[in-house]
C-alpha positions as CSV (number, residue, x, y, z in Angstrom):
1,X,69.1,33.8,-119.3
2,X,66.9,34.1,-116.0
3,X,66.6,35.8,-113.0
4,X,65.9,34.8,-109.5
5,X,67.9,32.8,-107.1
6,X,66.7,29.2,-108.3
7,X,70.2,27.6,-107.9
8,X,71.1,26.7,-104.4
9,X,74.3,28.9,-103.0
10,X,77.5,27.0,-103.1
11,X,80.2,26.9,-100.6
12,X,82.6,30.1,-101.7
13,X,82.6,32.2,-104.7
14,X,83.8,31.0,-107.7
15,X,85.8,34.1,-109.2
16,X,87.3,34.9,-112.9
17,X,91.0,35.7,-112.5
18,X,93.1,37.6,-114.9
19,X,96.8,37.9,-114.8
20,X,98.6,40.8,-116.6
21,X,99.8,39.7,-120.4
22,X,102.3,42.4,-121.6
23,X,103.1,43.3,-125.2
24,X,101.3,44.4,-128.2
25,X,102.4,41.9,-130.5
26,X,99.2,42.2,-132.7
27,X,98.1,38.8,-132.2
28,X,99.9,35.8,-132.5
29,X,97.1,33.5,-131.3
30,X,94.5,35.1,-133.8
31,X,96.9,34.7,-136.9
32,X,96.1,31.0,-137.4
33,X,93.2,28.5,-137.4
34,X,95.1,25.4,-135.5
35,X,98.3,26.5,-137.2
36,X,96.7,27.2,-140.7
37,X,96.9,30.7,-141.8
38,X,93.8,33.0,-141.9
39,X,92.6,32.8,-145.5
40,X,90.2,34.8,-147.5
41,X,88.9,33.8,-150.8
42,X,85.2,32.2,-152.5
43,X,85.5,28.6,-151.2
44,X,83.5,25.5,-152.8
45,X,83.9,22.9,-155.7
46,X,87.1,23.8,-157.3
47,X,86.8,24.8,-161.0
48,X,89.2,21.6,-162.0
49,X,87.6,19.4,-159.7
50,X,87.3,15.9,-161.5
51,X,83.8,14.0,-162.5
52,X,82.9,12.0,-159.2
53,X,83.7,8.6,-159.8
54,X,80.8,7.5,-157.4
55,X,77.1,5.7,-158.7
56,X,74.0,7.5,-157.3
57,X,70.4,6.2,-157.9
58,X,68.1,8.6,-159.0
59,X,70.6,10.9,-160.1
60,X,69.6,14.5,-161.3
61,X,71.9,17.5,-162.6
62,X,71.1,19.7,-160.2
63,X,73.2,21.9,-157.9
64,X,72.4,19.8,-154.8
65,X,73.4,16.3,-156.5
66,X,76.3,17.6,-158.1
67,X,77.6,18.9,-154.7
68,X,76.5,15.9,-152.8
69,X,78.5,13.4,-155.6
70,X,81.5,15.4,-155.1
71,X,81.6,15.3,-151.3
72,X,80.8,11.5,-151.2
73,X,83.9,11.1,-153.7
74,X,86.1,13.3,-151.6
75,X,84.9,11.9,-148.1
76,X,85.8,8.5,-149.2
77,X,89.4,9.7,-150.7
78,X,90.0,11.0,-146.9
79,X,88.9,7.7,-145.0
80,X,90.6,5.8,-147.3
81,X,93.7,7.4,-145.6
82,X,92.4,7.9,-142.3
83,X,90.7,4.3,-141.4
84,X,94.0,2.1,-142.1
85,X,96.3,4.9,-140.8
86,X,94.2,6.1,-137.8
87,X,92.3,2.5,-136.5
88,X,93.9,0.0,-138.8
89,X,90.7,-0.7,-140.5
90,X,90.6,-1.4,-144.0
91,X,88.2,1.2,-146.2
92,X,85.2,-0.1,-147.6
93,X,82.9,2.4,-149.5
94,X,79.0,2.5,-148.8
95,X,77.0,0.0,-150.4
96,X,74.4,2.4,-152.1
97,X,74.0,6.2,-152.9
98,X,70.5,7.5,-153.0
99,X,69.3,11.0,-154.2
100,X,65.7,11.3,-154.2
101,X,63.0,14.3,-154.1
102,X,60.7,14.7,-150.8
103,X,58.0,16.1,-152.7
104,X,58.2,14.1,-155.8
105,X,57.8,10.2,-156.4
106,X,57.9,7.9,-153.8
107,X,61.7,6.5,-152.8
108,X,62.8,3.8,-151.0
109,X,65.8,2.2,-149.5
110,X,66.9,0.0,-146.6
111,X,64.8,2.1,-143.7
112,X,61.9,2.5,-145.5
113,X,59.4,4.6,-147.9
114,X,61.2,8.8,-148.1
115,X,58.0,10.2,-149.0
116,X,58.0,13.4,-147.5
117,X,61.4,13.3,-145.6
118,X,62.9,16.4,-145.6
119,X,66.7,14.7,-144.5
120,X,70.0,13.3,-145.5
121,X,70.6,10.3,-143.3
122,X,73.0,7.1,-143.4
123,X,70.7,3.7,-143.2
124,X,72.7,0.9,-141.5
125,X,69.9,-1.6,-142.6
126,X,71.5,-1.3,-146.2
127,X,74.7,0.6,-145.6
128,X,73.6,3.4,-147.8
129,X,73.6,7.1,-147.6
130,X,70.5,9.4,-149.0
131,X,69.5,12.9,-149.2
132,X,66.7,14.9,-150.2
133,X,67.7,16.8,-153.2
134,X,64.1,18.2,-153.5
135,X,63.7,20.5,-150.3
136,X,66.7,20.1,-147.8
137,X,69.5,20.6,-149.9
138,X,68.4,23.6,-151.6
139,X,66.7,25.0,-148.9
140,X,70.3,24.8,-147.1
141,X,72.4,25.8,-149.9
142,X,69.5,29.2,-150.1
143,X,70.4,29.7,-146.4
144,X,74.1,28.6,-145.9
145,X,75.8,28.3,-148.9
146,X,77.3,25.3,-151.1
147,X,79.3,24.2,-148.0
148,X,76.4,23.2,-146.4
149,X,75.9,20.5,-148.7
150,X,79.3,19.4,-147.9
151,X,78.8,19.6,-144.3
152,X,75.7,17.6,-143.8
153,X,77.0,15.0,-146.3
154,X,80.5,14.9,-144.2
155,X,78.3,14.4,-141.3
156,X,76.4,11.4,-142.7
157,X,79.4,9.5,-143.8
158,X,80.5,9.8,-140.1
159,X,78.0,7.5,-139.1
160,X,79.0,5.2,-141.8
161,X,82.5,5.2,-140.7
162,X,81.2,4.7,-137.0
163,X,79.5,1.1,-138.4
164,X,82.7,0.3,-139.8
165,X,85.0,0.9,-136.9
166,X,82.6,-1.0,-134.6
167,X,84.0,-1.2,-131.2
168,X,86.7,0.9,-131.7
169,X,84.1,3.7,-131.6
170,X,82.1,2.6,-128.7
171,X,78.9,2.4,-130.7
172,X,76.3,-0.3,-129.4
173,X,72.4,-0.6,-129.6
174,X,72.1,1.2,-126.7
175,X,74.7,4.5,-127.4
176,X,72.5,7.4,-127.1
177,X,71.7,9.0,-129.7
178,X,73.6,12.3,-128.7
179,X,77.0,10.5,-128.6
180,X,76.7,9.1,-132.5
181,X,75.5,12.6,-133.8
182,X,78.7,14.5,-131.6
183,X,81.1,11.7,-133.2
184,X,79.6,12.2,-136.7
185,X,80.0,16.0,-136.3
186,X,83.4,15.5,-134.8
187,X,84.4,13.1,-138.3
188,X,83.3,15.7,-140.3
189,X,85.5,18.4,-138.6
190,X,88.8,16.1,-139.4
191,X,87.3,15.8,-142.7
192,X,87.4,19.9,-143.0
193,X,91.1,20.1,-141.7
194,X,92.3,17.8,-144.4
195,X,90.0,19.9,-146.9
196,X,91.4,23.5,-145.5
197,X,94.6,21.8,-145.3
198,X,94.6,21.9,-149.3
199,X,94.1,17.9,-149.9
200,X,90.8,17.8,-151.6
201,X,90.2,17.5,-155.4
202,X,87.1,18.6,-155.1
203,X,86.7,21.6,-152.6
204,X,88.5,24.3,-151.6
205,X,87.9,26.2,-148.2
206,X,88.9,29.4,-146.8
207,X,89.7,29.3,-142.6
208,X,87.9,32.8,-142.7
209,X,84.5,32.7,-144.4
210,X,84.8,29.0,-145.8
211,X,84.9,27.9,-142.1
212,X,82.6,30.2,-141.0
213,X,80.0,29.0,-143.6
214,X,80.7,25.3,-142.6
215,X,80.0,26.1,-138.7
216,X,77.0,28.4,-139.7
217,X,75.3,25.1,-141.5
218,X,75.9,23.0,-138.8
219,X,74.5,25.5,-136.0
220,X,71.5,25.8,-138.5
221,X,70.4,22.5,-137.7
222,X,71.0,22.4,-134.0
223,X,68.2,21.1,-131.6
224,X,65.9,23.9,-130.6
225,X,66.6,25.3,-127.2
226,X,65.2,23.7,-123.9
227,X,65.9,19.7,-125.7
228,X,67.3,17.3,-123.4
229,X,70.1,15.6,-124.4
230,X,68.8,12.6,-123.6
231,X,66.2,12.8,-125.6
232,X,65.7,10.5,-128.6
233,X,67.1,12.0,-131.8
234,X,69.0,14.7,-129.4
235,X,71.7,16.2,-131.8
236,X,73.1,18.6,-129.6
237,X,72.8,22.7,-129.4
238,X,74.5,24.9,-131.7
239,X,77.7,25.1,-129.2
240,X,77.6,21.2,-128.6
241,X,78.0,20.3,-132.3
242,X,80.4,23.2,-133.1
243,X,82.3,21.8,-130.1
244,X,82.4,18.3,-131.8
245,X,83.6,19.8,-134.8
246,X,86.3,21.8,-133.8
247,X,87.3,18.6,-131.9
248,X,87.5,16.9,-134.9
249,X,89.4,19.7,-136.7
250,X,92.2,20.0,-134.0
251,X,92.7,16.6,-133.1
252,X,91.3,14.2,-135.7
253,X,89.3,11.0,-135.7
254,X,91.1,9.2,-133.1
255,X,89.7,11.8,-130.6
256,X,86.1,11.5,-132.5
257,X,86.4,7.8,-131.5
258,X,86.7,8.4,-128.1
259,X,83.5,10.6,-127.8
260,X,81.6,8.5,-124.8
261,X,78.9,9.0,-122.6
262,X,80.8,9.7,-119.8
263,X,83.0,12.5,-121.4
264,X,80.2,14.3,-122.7
265,X,78.4,14.7,-119.3
266,X,81.0,16.8,-118.3
267,X,80.6,19.5,-121.3
268,X,77.7,18.8,-123.2
269,X,75.2,22.3,-122.9
270,X,71.6,20.7,-124.1
271,X,69.5,20.4,-121.3
272,X,65.6,21.2,-120.8
273,X,64.6,24.6,-119.2
274,X,64.9,24.4,-115.6
275,X,61.3,24.2,-114.0
276,X,61.1,27.6,-112.4
277,X,62.1,29.0,-116.0
278,X,58.9,30.3,-116.9
279,X,60.0,32.6,-119.7
280,X,62.1,29.9,-121.1
281,X,65.3,31.3,-121.1
282,X,64.1,35.1,-121.8
283,X,64.3,38.6,-120.1
284,X,63.9,42.1,-121.0
285,X,66.9,43.8,-121.6
286,X,66.2,46.8,-119.1
287,X,67.7,48.6,-116.0
288,X,66.9,45.7,-113.9
289,X,68.7,43.5,-116.3
290,X,72.0,45.5,-116.6
291,X,71.9,45.9,-112.7
292,X,71.8,42.3,-112.2
293,X,74.8,41.7,-114.9
294,X,76.9,44.3,-113.4
295,X,76.2,42.4,-109.7
296,X,77.4,39.1,-111.3
297,X,80.4,40.3,-113.4
298,X,81.4,42.2,-110.1
299,X,81.5,38.8,-108.4
300,X,82.5,36.8,-111.0
301,X,85.8,39.2,-111.8
302,X,86.6,39.8,-108.1
303,X,89.6,38.1,-107.8
304,X,91.3,40.2,-110.7
305,X,91.7,42.8,-108.3
306,X,90.9,45.3,-110.7
307,X,88.8,48.4,-110.1
308,X,85.5,46.7,-112.1
309,X,83.7,49.6,-114.9
310,X,80.7,51.0,-114.0
311,X,77.9,50.9,-116.3
312,X,76.2,53.7,-117.7
313,X,73.3,54.0,-119.9
314,X,73.9,56.5,-123.0
315,X,74.6,56.4,-126.0
316,X,76.8,53.6,-126.4
317,X,79.5,55.7,-127.4
318,X,82.8,57.3,-125.7
319,X,83.4,61.0,-125.5
320,X,86.4,61.7,-127.2
321,X,87.5,58.2,-127.1
322,X,87.0,54.4,-129.1
323,X,83.1,53.9,-129.6
324,X,81.5,50.5,-130.4
325,X,77.9,50.6,-129.9
326,X,75.8,49.6,-128.4
327,X,77.9,49.2,-125.3
328,X,81.9,50.8,-125.5
329,X,84.7,50.5,-123.2
330,X,85.7,53.7,-122.4
331,X,89.3,53.9,-120.7
332,X,89.4,57.4,-119.3
333,X,86.9,57.0,-117.1
334,X,86.4,53.2,-116.7
335,X,83.1,52.8,-117.8
336,X,81.0,50.8,-120.5
337,X,78.7,53.2,-122.3
338,X,75.5,51.6,-123.1
339,X,72.6,52.4,-125.7
340,X,69.7,50.5,-123.5
341,X,67.0,51.0,-126.3
342,X,69.5,49.3,-128.9
343,X,70.5,46.3,-126.7
344,X,66.6,46.2,-125.8
345,X,66.2,45.1,-129.5
346,X,69.0,43.3,-130.0
347,X,68.0,41.3,-127.0
348,X,64.7,40.1,-128.3
349,X,63.9,36.8,-128.4
350,X,65.8,35.0,-131.8
351,X,63.3,34.3,-134.4
352,X,63.5,30.8,-135.2
353,X,60.8,30.8,-138.1
354,X,62.5,33.3,-139.8
355,X,66.1,31.9,-139.3
356,X,64.9,28.3,-140.7
357,X,63.3,30.2,-144.1
358,X,66.6,32.0,-144.4
359,X,65.5,35.7,-143.0
360,X,67.5,37.6,-140.8
361,X,66.1,37.6,-136.9
362,X,65.8,41.1,-135.5
363,X,66.5,39.8,-132.2
364,X,69.8,37.7,-131.4
365,X,68.6,36.8,-127.4
366,X,69.2,38.0,-124.2
367,X,72.4,36.6,-123.7
368,X,73.6,37.8,-127.0
369,X,73.0,41.5,-125.6
370,X,74.1,41.2,-122.4
371,X,77.4,38.9,-123.5
372,X,78.2,42.2,-125.6
373,X,78.3,44.6,-122.2
374,X,80.0,41.8,-120.5
375,X,82.9,41.5,-123.3
376,X,82.8,45.4,-123.1
377,X,83.3,45.5,-119.3
378,X,86.0,42.8,-119.4
379,X,87.9,45.0,-121.4
380,X,88.1,47.1,-118.5
381,X,89.1,44.2,-115.9
382,X,92.0,43.4,-118.9
383,X,93.1,47.5,-118.6
384,X,92.7,47.3,-115.0
385,X,95.6,44.1,-114.9
386,X,97.9,45.9,-117.3
387,X,96.8,43.9,-120.3
388,X,96.6,45.3,-123.9
389,X,92.8,46.1,-124.8
390,X,94.0,47.4,-128.4
391,X,94.9,44.2,-130.7
392,X,93.4,40.9,-132.3
393,X,94.7,38.6,-128.9
394,X,93.0,41.3,-126.5
395,X,89.6,40.5,-128.9
396,X,90.3,36.4,-128.3
397,X,91.0,37.2,-124.5
398,X,87.8,39.3,-124.4
399,X,85.6,36.4,-126.0
400,X,87.3,33.7,-123.3
401,X,87.0,35.8,-120.6
402,X,82.8,36.0,-121.5
403,X,83.2,32.7,-122.0
404,X,84.9,32.2,-118.4
405,X,82.0,34.6,-116.8
406,X,79.1,32.6,-118.6
407,X,80.9,28.9,-117.2
408,X,80.7,31.0,-113.8
409,X,77.6,32.5,-113.9
410,X,75.5,29.4,-112.2
411,X,77.8,28.7,-109.5
412,X,78.2,32.4,-107.8
413,X,76.4,33.3,-104.7
414,X,74.4,36.6,-103.7
415,X,73.7,37.2,-107.6
416,X,70.4,36.7,-109.1
417,X,71.3,36.0,-112.9
418,X,71.8,32.7,-114.1
419,X,72.2,31.0,-117.1
420,X,69.3,29.0,-119.3
421,X,69.0,26.4,-121.8
422,X,70.2,27.8,-125.3
423,X,71.7,31.1,-124.1
424,X,75.1,29.6,-125.2
425,X,73.6,29.5,-128.8
426,X,73.2,33.0,-128.5
427,X,76.2,34.0,-128.0
428,X,77.7,31.8,-130.6
429,X,75.2,33.1,-133.0
430,X,76.2,36.5,-132.5
431,X,80.3,35.6,-132.4
432,X,79.2,33.9,-135.9
433,X,78.3,37.5,-137.3
434,X,80.7,40.0,-138.9
435,X,79.5,42.9,-136.4
436,X,79.8,40.9,-133.0
437,X,81.4,42.9,-130.5
438,X,82.0,39.6,-128.2
439,X,85.5,38.7,-129.6
440,X,86.7,42.3,-130.6
441,X,89.0,44.8,-128.7
442,X,88.3,48.3,-127.3
443,X,88.1,49.3,-130.8
444,X,85.6,46.9,-131.8
445,X,88.6,45.3,-134.3
446,X,87.5,41.3,-134.9
447,X,89.6,38.7,-135.1
448,X,89.0,37.2,-139.0
449,X,88.1,33.9,-138.4
450,X,84.4,33.1,-136.7
451,X,86.0,29.8,-135.9
452,X,89.1,31.2,-133.6
453,X,86.1,33.5,-132.1
454,X,83.6,30.3,-131.3
455,X,86.7,28.4,-130.0
456,X,88.1,31.4,-127.5
457,X,84.5,31.6,-125.5
458,X,84.4,27.9,-125.9
459,X,87.7,27.5,-123.8
460,X,86.8,30.5,-121.3
461,X,83.5,28.6,-120.4
462,X,84.5,25.0,-120.3
463,X,88.0,25.8,-118.5
464,X,87.5,28.9,-116.9
465,X,89.7,32.3,-117.0
466,X,93.1,30.8,-116.8
467,X,93.7,29.9,-120.4
468,X,92.4,33.2,-121.5
469,X,96.0,35.0,-120.2
470,X,97.7,31.8,-121.4
471,X,96.6,31.3,-124.9
472,X,95.9,35.0,-125.6
473,X,99.2,36.8,-124.3
């Protein structure tokens, strides 16, 4: 976040509204992921998976290579059906596969010498896919689990699909990198839907912890905050990459091939820091920040015509009521009670070095901390218009409203709080954690699937508050 009137005031105030949604149905919208039931089991390679029928140069017996070969065999099966079925294009396997150790003896493919290249990539020069089994894949397995290998290579195979689709994917020599990468993330999401639906012979993935692991591995290779979407090599923020993955999961490969420069401009979140943002998106979570947050929330939710909750600095708990520290909505007196020191610790900048080495970051970023408070405030607005606040749909509605507020922040007049580059990723990171408040009800009960929690916030951010009532009644 950043403070200061650095954005020109717009004519009129954009408000976040909310209509009453009665009932205490327990959360039908929370009971599935794109129509698939919420499932919990150990995700990964099936015990009865057949030997992969693929030829890989320089392959080893390492776990990384075994997962990589199974993934290639699986995505080939998927695309052998999708390419002719969706696009009328005959499927053709990639011409070559290469496993290499970036710390080992030199290896080469059509794109050159791979010594020291800690990467996985599709090479159009010789229609090949290569992956670093020495550093990249083992590191990702350690950080995000075995599904990270599946996610990475499904993405790389997506680039091979672009090559095969040609004009149907709209890719030319001048197409910006971000378009190519968003399509590949989207194609990976389409493949994952096929896996989760039980069509894979190689992998079993649950809609709860399994999909969460896939999203975390994609989030883990996001661009650094402040990167421009127009930069050469831009892949997208975590918000952008997960959006593309979810688009493919929900709508399939045809929607992925439709991603282009024009429709990306309307929703891509990747941008450089504003010139006046001297702290590069970080403000201290203190009394002043909470005051600015309250002003912003009051302005954003003015259209709801509900009595806005007060924010009080106490213990982060309600006396004799529901408690979800470090911030709690207290229905008895319509207040949000916060533990400011705990929120200040939560709002410390993300330690990217620790995150990339597989260690937890103590801070989740200022926007994560402020969004947790905003979620409790949103519950007060929901209660004020007669909506339920104690079931799973209330948690999703709350996340949606936090997203709607985030989308409105930079358009509000007479408030100083502004969204900065990287803020949405801080919220996504929080939402993918098991202890996040952003998508929880008044009692702190969270929706089981991270996929659904992120989708709810993303919907509010991109579409405003109207779907929050409609989708999560």
